[in-house]
MARDREN-42537 format. One record per residue (C-alpha): residue in one letter; x, y, z. Coordinates in pm, whole numbers, padded with zeros to 5 digits, always signed. Layout:
BEGIN
AXYZ;...
% end
This chain:
BEGIN
M-00008+00021-00011;G+00285+00238+00025;Q+00396+00472+00304;S+00201+00799+00368;E+00287+01127+00563;Y+00040+01392+00625;S+00145+01757+00689;P-00146+01962+00839;H+00023+02289+00820;E+00079+02264+00442;K-00250+02032+00376;T-00029+01797+00171;M+00045+01426+00165;R+00389+01261+00072;L+00322+00899-00041;T+00612+00656-00118;F+00585+00350-00298;T+00867+00100-00318;K+00979-00197-00512;S+01289-00377-00420;S+01599-00309-00655;E+01417-00008-00818;D+01384+00360-00717;P+01102+00456-00525;V+00795+00658-00652;I+00741+00956-00434;V+00417+01161-00484;T+00360+01461-00293;L-00038+01577-00301;S-00238+01889-00211;V-00522+01750-00023;D-00839+01956+00029;A-01205+01837+00133;S-01371+02164+00038;P-01422+02028-00317;G-01602+01695-00181;C-01473+01377-00073;G-01259+01332-00399;G-01008+01600-00269;I-00864+01347-00033;V-00661+01041-00052;W-00852+00721-00002;P-00717+00390+00068;A-00837+00216-00285;G-00610+00485-00460;Q-00310+00388-00281;I-00333+00006-00334;L-00401+00074-00703;S-00091+00295-00705;N+00088+00072-00532;Y+00016-00235-00756;L+00120-00022-01050;V+00471+00016-00905;Q+00507-00346-00810;R+00428-00451-01199;D+00687-00463-01452;R+00738-00108-01551;S+00759-00168-01914;L+00380-00239-01898;L+00302+00130-01868;Q+00603+00270-02056;D+00464+00495-02334;K+00114+00384-02290;T-00196+00616-02314;V-00354+00584-01972;L-00711+00736-01874;E-00801+00781-01504;L-01146+00789-01393;G-01284+00981-01093;S-00915+01087-01049;G-00975+01319-00741;T-00646+01442-00624;G-00480+01277-00933;L-00265+01023-00716;V-00297+00714-00941;G-00259+00881-01261;I+00037+01073-01133;V+00186+00745-01020;A+00113+00594-01356;A+00289+00908-01517;S+00586+00866-01298;L+00634+00518-01443;G+00658+00636-01799;A+00283+00656-01921;R+00105+00941-02099;V-00191+01006-01853;W-00516+01188-01874;V-00641+01256-01540;T-01029+01319-01536;D-01301+01419-01281;Q-01583+01670-01254;A-01503+02060-01252;P-01469+02135-00892;L-01165+01901-00848;L-00984+02022-01167;D-00757+02285-00983;I-00643+02035-00702;M-00541+01805-00981;R-00347+02107-01177;Q-00177+02172-00853;N-00068+01804-00781;V+00067+01742-01154;L+00271+02087-01122;R+00394+01985-00771;N+00528+01636-00914;H+00671+01794-01247;L+00460+01618-01473;T+00292+01871-01675;S+00440+01713-01994;S+00295+01390-01948;C+00017+01416-01738;T-00327+01614-01870;V-00576+01720-01654;A-00916+01700-01823;E-01309+01728-01728;L-01489+01416-01788;N-01851+01375-01644;W-01953+01039-01635;G-02251+00930-01868;E-02162+01216-02109;P-01964+01181-02454;I-01600+01150-02402;P-01441+01479-02476;A-01252+01481-02816;G-00939+01591-02661;I-00926+01266-02463;P-00735+00970-02650;V-00834+00620-02670;P-00671+00456-02399;D-00431+00156-02368;V-00499+00133-01988;V-00797+00257-01771;L-00769+00317-01428;A-01059+00376-01151;A-01021+00377-00759;D-01271+00432-00501;C-01535+00553-00771;V-01822+00329-00623;Y-01964+00545-00363;F-02247+00782-00505;E-02542+00568-00618;P-02702+00814-00856;A-02370+00801-01052;F-02364+00416-01087;P-02529+00390-01436;L-02343+00674-01561;L-02004+00525-01454;V-02116+00198-01628;Q-02188+00389-01936;T-01846+00571-01927;L-01676+00251-01894;C-01863+00098-02195;D-01795+00417-02415;I-01401+00400-02359;Y-01369+00020-02418;D-01352+00052-02816;K-00994-00080-02839;K-01020-00319-02537;P-00794-00130-02293;E-00678-00299-01973;V-00938-00173-01703;L-00794-00192-01359;F-01080-00105-01100;C-01007-00094-00731;Y-01288-00046-00472;K-01391-00101-00117;K-01699-00254-00008;R-01897-00025+00192;R-02256-00065+00161;K-02542-00285+00030;A-02591-00037-00238;D-02255-00116-00381;K-02424-00446-00494;R-02654-00252-00728;F-02369-00100-00892;F-02215-00457-00970;A-02553-00602-01083;M-02563-00300-01362;L-02182-00381-01438;K-02238-00732-01485;K-02488-00669-01787;K-02198-00515-01970;F-01881-00642-01814;T-01714-00956-01661;W-01421-00922-01412;E-01159-01122-01243;Q-00971-01031-00901;V-00615-00939-00976;M-00392-01208-00832;D-00063-01113-00888;D-00031-00828-00626;P+00165-00937-00346;D-00039-00724-00080;R-00381-00881-00202;E-00463-01077+00114;T-00388-00803+00333;Y-00622-00521+00165;N-00875-00788+00099;R-00914-00833+00482;D-01017-00455+00457;S-01294-00510+00211;I-01086-00355-00059;T-01065-00553-00388;L-00864-00493-00718;V-01019-00629-01039;R-00964-00633-01414;L-01285-00586-01602;V-01345-00732-01949;R-01636-00624-02158;L-01901-00897-02261;K-01920-00970-02624;
% end
C-alpha cells in the first residue's frame, strides 16, 4: 500500500511506493476536502498506485492511460511517474487540485488534466486509452449507471481496465448488478499485498467487456 505522511500545516500528503531493486516512486499531493470527498486520498487509490509500482514498469511505458474519477490525481500521477502518457479526469470542482498536484510533481509534460463527467460523451481531446484506471469510484449511487456507461464508451479498443474499490454498503451490490450486464471481471491475483487489503474489504479487479 505504500507509506504516507500528512502535513496538516501545508495540507499535503507525501506517499512513497517502493519495489525492491528499483527507485521508489514518491508523490506529494495537495489535499483539500472542500471540493468534496474526491479532494482527499482514499485507501483504494493507494492500493492501485502501489500495484502499478509493483508490476513490470514496461507495462506502462509509453502507454496512453486514462484515470476516471481521479480526485487528487494520485493514481494517474503514479502512472505518469512510471512512463505513461496520462489523462487524469474528474468533475470541474476537482480540476484545480489535480492541476496543482501534476505541477507539484513536475509531470506537466506527461500528465494532462481534463474534465470528464460520467455518462456524457468522452471529450474529443481525450485519446483512446491503452489502460483505464479507476479507484474508489463506487460511492454515489445516482452515478452508478453513468459510470457503467462511461466504462462502455471507452472500451472500443479493449484497454486493460483496473478497478479498485472498497465494499462499504449494500448499495454497492446494485452497481455490480448493473456492471455485470456489460462486463465480466476477475480479481487481480499477482499483487503481493492482495490478502492484506482484502481483509479490509478492498478488492482490485480487471474488467473485460462482454461480447
